[in-house]
C-alpha positions as CSV (number, residue, x, y, z in Angstrom):
1,X,-86.8,79.6,94.3
2,X,-84.9,83.0,94.0
3,X,-84.1,84.2,90.6
4,X,-80.4,84.4,89.7
5,X,-78.8,87.8,89.8
6,X,-77.8,87.9,86.1
7,X,-76.8,91.5,85.8
8,X,-75.4,92.7,82.5
9,X,-71.7,93.4,82.6
10,X,-70.5,96.9,83.3
11,X,-69.6,97.4,79.6
12,X,-72.9,95.9,78.5
13,X,-74.7,98.2,80.9
14,X,-73.0,101.3,79.5
15,X,-73.7,100.1,75.9
16,X,-77.4,99.5,76.7
17,X,-77.7,102.9,78.4
18,X,-76.1,104.7,75.4
19,X,-78.7,103.2,73.1
20,X,-81.4,104.9,75.1
21,X,-80.2,108.2,73.8
22,X,-80.2,107.0,70.2
23,X,-82.8,106.4,67.5
24,X,-83.3,102.7,68.0
25,X,-87.1,102.3,69.0
26,X,-86.3,98.9,70.7
27,X,-83.6,100.3,73.0
28,X,-86.0,101.0,75.9
29,X,-87.5,97.5,75.8
30,X,-84.1,95.8,75.5
31,X,-82.8,97.9,78.4
32,X,-85.8,97.1,80.6
33,X,-85.6,93.4,79.8
34,X,-81.9,93.3,80.8
35,X,-82.2,95.1,84.1
36,X,-85.8,94.5,85.4
37,X,-85.5,90.9,86.5
38,X,-82.1,91.2,88.2
39,X,-83.2,94.3,90.1
40,X,-86.4,92.6,91.2
41,X,-84.3,89.6,92.3
42,X,-81.9,91.8,94.2
43,X,-84.6,93.6,96.1
44,X,-86.5,90.3,96.9
45,X,-83.3,88.8,98.3
46,X,-82.2,91.9,100.2
47,X,-85.6,92.9,101.6
48,X,-87.2,89.6,102.4
49,X,-89.8,91.0,104.8
50,X,-91.0,93.7,102.4
51,X,-94.1,92.9,100.4
52,X,-93.2,91.7,96.9
53,X,-95.7,94.0,95.2
54,X,-93.9,97.0,96.7
55,X,-90.5,95.7,95.6
56,X,-91.8,95.1,92.0
57,X,-93.3,98.6,91.9
58,X,-90.1,100.2,93.0
59,X,-88.1,98.3,90.4
60,X,-90.5,99.1,87.6
61,X,-90.7,102.8,88.5
62,X,-87.0,103.1,88.6
63,X,-86.4,101.5,85.2
64,X,-89.3,103.3,83.6
65,X,-87.8,106.6,84.9
66,X,-84.4,105.8,83.6
67,X,-85.7,104.7,80.2
68,X,-87.6,108.0,79.9
69,X,-84.8,110.1,81.2
70,X,-81.5,108.4,80.5
71,X,-79.6,111.7,81.1
72,X,-80.2,111.3,84.9
73,X,-77.6,108.6,85.0
74,X,-73.9,109.3,84.5
75,X,-72.1,106.1,83.3
76,X,-68.7,107.7,84.3
77,X,-69.7,107.6,88.0
78,X,-70.7,104.0,88.5
79,X,-72.1,100.9,86.7
80,X,-75.8,100.9,85.8
81,X,-76.5,98.0,88.1
82,X,-74.9,99.8,91.1
83,X,-76.8,103.0,90.2
84,X,-80.1,101.0,90.1
85,X,-79.4,99.3,93.5
86,X,-78.5,102.6,95.1
87,X,-81.6,104.4,93.7
88,X,-83.8,101.4,94.7
89,X,-82.6,101.5,98.3
90,X,-83.4,105.2,98.5
91,X,-86.7,104.9,96.9
92,X,-87.6,101.9,99.0
93,X,-86.9,103.7,102.2
94,X,-89.4,106.4,101.3
95,X,-91.9,103.9,99.8
96,X,-91.7,101.6,102.9
97,X,-92.5,104.5,105.2
98,X,-95.5,105.5,103.1
99,X,-96.6,101.9,102.6
100,X,-96.4,101.2,106.3
101,X,-98.8,104.0,107.0
102,X,-101.1,102.8,104.2
103,X,-101.1,99.1,105.1
104,X,-102.3,99.8,108.6
105,X,-105.6,100.5,107.0
106,X,-105.5,97.9,104.3
107,X,-106.4,94.3,103.8
108,X,-105.4,92.2,100.8
109,X,-107.7,91.9,97.8
110,X,-106.5,88.3,97.4
111,X,-109.8,87.1,98.9
112,X,-111.9,88.9,96.3
113,X,-113.0,86.3,93.8
114,X,-115.2,86.6,90.7
115,X,-118.9,86.5,91.5
116,X,-120.3,83.0,92.0
117,X,-123.7,81.4,92.3
118,X,-123.2,81.4,96.1
119,X,-123.7,85.1,96.4
120,X,-120.5,86.8,95.3
121,X,-118.6,85.5,98.3
122,X,-114.9,84.8,98.3
123,X,-113.7,81.6,96.7
124,X,-111.8,80.4,99.8
125,X,-113.8,81.7,102.8
126,X,-117.0,83.4,103.7
127,X,-115.4,85.4,106.4
128,X,-114.5,88.5,104.3
129,X,-116.5,91.1,102.4
130,X,-118.2,90.3,99.2
131,X,-118.3,92.3,96.0
132,X,-121.3,94.0,97.7
133,X,-119.0,95.4,100.4
134,X,-120.1,99.0,100.7
135,X,-116.6,100.5,100.6
136,X,-115.6,98.5,97.5
137,X,-118.9,99.2,95.8
138,X,-118.4,103.0,96.4
139,X,-114.9,102.9,95.2
140,X,-115.8,100.9,92.0
141,X,-118.5,103.4,91.3
142,X,-116.0,106.3,91.4
143,X,-113.5,104.7,89.0
144,X,-112.8,106.4,85.7
145,X,-113.7,104.5,82.5
146,X,-110.0,103.5,82.1
147,X,-109.9,102.2,85.7
148,X,-113.1,100.3,85.2
149,X,-111.6,98.6,82.1
150,X,-108.5,97.8,84.0
151,X,-110.5,96.4,86.9
152,X,-112.6,94.2,84.6
153,X,-109.5,92.7,83.1
154,X,-107.9,92.1,86.5
155,X,-111.1,90.5,87.8
156,X,-111.3,88.2,84.7
157,X,-107.7,87.1,85.3
158,X,-106.3,88.6,82.2
159,X,-102.5,88.8,82.3
160,X,-101.6,89.7,78.7
161,X,-100.0,93.1,78.6
162,X,-101.2,93.6,75.0
163,X,-104.8,93.0,76.1
164,X,-104.5,95.7,78.7
165,X,-102.8,98.1,76.3
166,X,-105.4,97.6,73.6
167,X,-108.4,98.0,76.0
168,X,-106.9,101.2,77.5
169,X,-106.1,102.6,74.0
170,X,-102.4,102.6,74.6
171,X,-99.8,102.3,71.8
172,X,-98.9,98.6,72.0
173,X,-95.7,99.3,70.1
174,X,-94.2,101.8,72.6
175,X,-91.0,100.2,74.1
176,X,-92.0,100.8,77.7
177,X,-95.6,99.4,77.4
178,X,-95.1,96.6,79.9
179,X,-93.9,99.0,82.6
180,X,-96.7,101.5,81.8
181,X,-99.4,98.8,82.1
182,X,-97.7,97.4,85.3
183,X,-97.9,100.8,86.9
184,X,-101.6,101.3,86.0
185,X,-102.5,97.9,87.4
186,X,-100.5,98.4,90.6
187,X,-102.1,101.9,91.2
188,X,-105.6,100.5,90.9
189,X,-104.9,97.5,93.1
190,X,-103.5,99.8,95.8
191,X,-106.5,102.0,95.6
192,X,-109.0,99.1,96.0
193,X,-107.0,97.7,98.9
194,X,-107.2,101.0,100.7
195,X,-111.0,101.1,100.1
196,X,-111.7,97.6,101.3
197,X,-109.4,98.0,104.3
198,X,-111.3,100.9,105.8
199,X,-110.3,102.5,109.0
200,X,-109.1,100.7,112.1
């Protein structure tokens, strides 16, 4: 079921944006929590045929950028929600063009399951590559230590943001930690999809 579009009011948006420029260490987290879900819901409803992971990536990137650089938005011009929707449409146009080219050579990692006694095959089918797939093996061997840590947590089904942050040596108290971890995970997933997809 689609999420409700519970955008903060125009006045509340201005207030939340103003706090980003102040000393409150929780301002970034509060701002992100207020706008992330409505922006994701808006994109999901508006772009029904676009992969959800791309929409989520666009939303998280935009909010992270605004949190880090609040001066890029002028509250006198338009409400925060309108600014985010406009910026998302622009970013998505570029991202979709790039993703279309990329997905021509990709297949989903959804089939990749944890190794089993049956020979590291997928949990649902034996039709796809196993963990021993040459392209995946080569890509995993080339990962940095931080990427290997991220991959191990993803493969184990870990979802806790704090667990990723601690394993990666990130400051768990930083207000934008959820968005930072999300970006790290999305980047690694995209890299592995490209590797497994190979060339047509």
